C-alpha positions in Angstrom: 34.1 -23.8 -36.1 34.8 -24.0 -32.3 32.8 -25.5 -29.5 30.9 -22.2 -28.8 29.6 -22.0 -32.4 28.8 -25.7 -32.4 26.8 -25.3 -29.2 24.7 -22.5 -30.5 24.0 -24.3 -33.7 23.0 -27.4 -31.8 20.7 -25.3 -29.5 19.1 -23.5 -32.4 18.2 -26.8 -34.1 16.6 -27.9 -30.8 14.9 -24.4 -30.4 16.6 -24.1 -27.0 18.4 -21.2 -25.3 21.9 -21.3 -23.8 22.6 -21.4 -20.1 26.0 -19.9 -19.4 27.5 -20.2 -15.9 30.3 -18.0 -14.6 32.7 -19.1 -11.9 36.0 -17.6 -10.7 38.8 -20.1 -11.4 40.5 -21.1 -8.2 37.6 -20.2 -5.9 37.8 -21.7 -3.4 40.7 -23.6 -5.1 41.6 -25.0 -8.5 40.8 -28.6 -7.5 37.2 -27.6 -6.8 37.0 -25.6 -10.1 38.1 -28.7 -11.9 35.3 -30.7 -10.3 32.6 -28.0 -10.8 33.0 -27.7 -14.5 31.9 -31.3 -15.4 29.3 -31.2 -12.5 27.8 -28.1 -14.2 27.8 -29.8 -17.6 25.6 -32.5 -15.9 23.4 -29.9 -14.4 22.4 -28.4 -17.8 25.0 -25.8 -18.3 25.8 -25.2 -22.0 28.8 -22.9 -21.8 31.3 -22.2 -18.9 32.6 -18.7 -18.4 35.7 -19.1 -16.4 36.9 -16.0 -14.6 40.6 -15.2 -14.3 41.1 -13.7 -10.8 42.4 -10.1 -11.0 43.3 -7.6 -8.3 41.3 -4.7 -9.8 38.2 -6.2 -11.5 36.5 -3.0 -12.5 33.4 -4.6 -14.0 32.7 -6.8 -11.0 30.7 -6.2 -7.8 31.6 -7.3 -4.3 30.7 -11.0 -4.8 33.1 -11.6 -7.7 35.7 -9.3 -6.2 35.8 -11.4 -3.1 36.0 -14.6 -5.2 39.0 -13.1 -7.0 40.7 -12.3 -3.7 40.1 -15.8 -2.4 41.7 -17.2 -5.6 44.6 -14.8 -5.6 45.5 -15.8 -2.0 45.9 -19.3 -3.4 48.3 -17.9 -6.0 46.0 -18.8 -8.9 47.2 -17.3 -12.2 46.6 -17.5 -15.9 49.2 -20.3 -16.4 47.6 -22.5 -13.7 44.1 -22.0 -15.0 45.2 -23.0 -18.5 46.7 -26.2 -17.1 43.4 -27.0 -15.4 41.5 -26.4 -18.7 43.9 -28.8 -20.4 43.2 -31.5 -17.9 39.4 -30.8 -18.2 39.6 -31.5 -21.9 40.4 -35.1 -21.1 36.9 -35.6 -19.7 34.7 -32.8 -21.0 34.1 -31.0 -24.3 31.8 -28.2 -22.8 32.6 -24.9 -24.4 34.8 -22.7 -22.2 35.2 -18.9 -22.5 37.9 -17.3 -20.4 36.8 -14.0 -18.8 39.9 -12.0 -18.1 41.0 -8.4 -17.7 43.5 -7.2 -20.2 46.5 -6.8 -17.9 47.2 -10.6 -17.4 46.9 -11.1 -21.2 49.2 -8.1 -21.9 51.9 -9.4 -19.6 51.6 -13.0 -20.9 51.9 -11.7 -24.5 48.8 -11.6 -26.8 50.1 -14.0 -29.5 51.6 -16.4 -26.9 48.4 -16.3 -24.9 46.1 -17.0 -27.8 48.3 -19.9 -28.9 48.5 -21.4 -25.4 44.8 -20.9 -24.8 43.9 -22.7 -27.9 46.3 -25.5 -27.2 44.8 -26.0 -23.8 41.2 -26.1 -25.0 39.9 -22.6 -24.5 37.1 -21.7 -27.0 36.5 -17.9 -26.4 37.8 -14.8 -24.8 35.9 -12.2 -22.9 37.9 -9.1 -21.9 35.6 -6.5 -20.3 38.2 -3.7 -20.2 39.3 -4.1 -23.8 36.9 -2.4 -26.3 37.0 -3.7 -29.9 38.5 -0.3 -31.0 41.6 -1.1 -29.0 41.7 -4.8 -29.3 42.9 -5.3 -32.9 46.0 -7.2 -31.9 44.2 -9.6 -29.6 41.3 -10.1 -32.1 43.8 -11.0 -34.8 45.7 -13.4 -32.6 42.4 -15.0 -31.5 41.2 -15.4 -35.1 44.4 -17.0 -36.1 43.9 -19.6 -33.3 40.2 -20.2 -33.8 39.2 -18.4 -30.6 35.9 -16.5 -30.3 36.1 -12.8 -29.1 33.0 -11.8 -27.1 32.3 -8.1 -26.7 29.8 -6.2 -24.7 26.6 -4.2 -25.5 25.0 -2.1 -22.7 21.8 -0.1 -22.3 23.9 3.0 -22.9 25.4 1.8 -26.2 24.5 3.9 -29.2 23.2 2.3 -32.4 26.3 3.5 -34.3 28.6 1.8 -31.8 26.4 -1.3 -31.6 27.3 -1.9 -35.3 31.0 -1.8 -34.6 30.8 -4.1 -31.6 28.6 -6.8 -33.3 30.9 -6.8 -36.3 34.0 -7.4 -34.1 32.4 -10.0 -31.9 32.4 -13.7 -32.6 30.9 -16.6 -30.5 28.2 -14.5 -29.0 27.3 -10.9 -28.0 27.4 -10.2 -24.2 24.5 -7.9 -23.4 24.9 -6.2 -20.0 21.4 -6.0 -18.5 22.0 -2.9 -16.5 24.3 0.0 -15.9 26.8 -0.8 -13.1 28.8 -3.8 -12.0 28.1 -7.5 -11.7 26.0 -8.8 -8.8 22.7 -10.5 -8.1 19.7 -8.2 -8.3 16.2 -8.5 -7.0 14.8 -6.9 -10.1 16.0 -6.4 -13.7 15.2 -3.3 -15.8 11.6 -3.4 -17.2 13.0 -2.2 -20.6 15.4 -5.2 -20.8 13.3 -7.3 -23.2 12.9 -4.4 -25.6 16.6 -3.5 -25.5 17.7 -7.1 -26.2 15.3 -7.3 -29.2 16.8 -4.0 -30.5 20.3 -5.6 -30.2 19.1 -8.7 -32.1 18.0 -6.5 -35.0 21.6 -5.5 -35.4 23.1 -9.0 -35.8 22.5 -12.7 -36.5 25.0 -13.6 -33.9 23.6 -15.0 -30.6 22.8 -12.3 -28.0 23.2 -13.5 -24.4 22.3 -11.5 -21.3 24.3 -11.3 -18.1 24.8 -9.0 -15.0 22.1 -9.3 -12.3 20.4 -12.5 -13.4 20.0 -14.6 -10.3 16.6 -16.3 -9.9 14.6 -18.9 -11.9 12.0 -16.2 -12.7 14.7 -13.9 -14.1 16.2 -16.7 -16.1 12.7 -17.3 -17.7 12.2 -13.6 -18.3 15.5 -13.1 -20.0 15.3 -16.3 -22.1 12.1 -15.0 -23.8 14.1 -12.3 -25.6 17.8 -13.5 -25.5 19.6 -16.4 -27.1 21.3 -17.2 -23.8 21.3 -16.4 -20.1 24.5 -15.8 -18.1 24.5 -16.3 -14.4 27.6 -15.4 -12.3 27.3 -13.8 -8.9 24.4 -16.0 -7.7 26.6 -19.1 -8.5 29.7 -17.5 -6.9 27.5 -16.8 -3.8 26.5 -20.4 -3.7 30.1 -21.5 -3.8 31.0 -19.1 -0.9 28.1 -20.4 1.2 29.2 -24.0 0.7 33.0 -23.3 1.3 34.5 -25.9 3.5 31.6 -28.3 3.1 32.3 -31.8 1.7 29.2 -31.5 -0.5 30.2 -28.2 -2.1 30.2 -29.5 -5.6 26.9 -31.4 -5.6 25.2 -28.6 -3.6 26.3 -25.9 -6.1 25.4 -28.1 -9.1 22.0 -28.6 -7.6 21.5 -24.8 -7.4 22.7 -24.4 -11.0 20.2 -27.1 -12.2 17.4 -25.1 -10.5 18.3 -22.2 -12.7 19.2 -24.0 -16.0 15.9 -26.0 -16.1 14.0 -22.7 -16.5 15.2 -22.3 -20.2 
């Protein structure tokens, strides 16, 4: 059982929901990323979703695209991110899921990547452009190394396909709250609670909601139906707003705490 499974078991016993925070690794630099992770743990984050910067992030909106570009300009890559995670494991055991597009994994080599990720302390993989129907090799390599493979459900997913996705997923199910790309939204779909409850009827695995969640009120709303809430663009925005400030890490951690305390 890896750290993600352990965390959800622990939260279930406490009748709590998971707060999952996304940041782009290397934005604004890897040193800051290494400081943000333990700061987030202290701010009530249960799981870290660490984004691997990529030049064509098709699931991401302008906020995370810009974060990826900032990191890529610093020459951040999969190897350097894994090195940071290995160092983080000396001071933190917070579950970490790598969110990466398939291209960097393919070039690294699926088996080699899964082995190295596990050795460095990664707990799960989220690959938005790799559907489970085409991910057999990576799923197998992940299973052999005890890594969770998180897959997506969306409002447009049919019931028949839901079954295939939840069967392939481990760790948790990532429910996309809306059609479109990532990005903070003023409002979430009115039908979201009903859709999440439908997804939960299909599986006993935790169902966590992301895309668009950006305010304390939205966190509270999503947590009523889901097992976990994922916030990304709002946190990435806070990092961008504090770029260059000496207090970037405590300022962003304070913002994250305001969100996480609504679970």
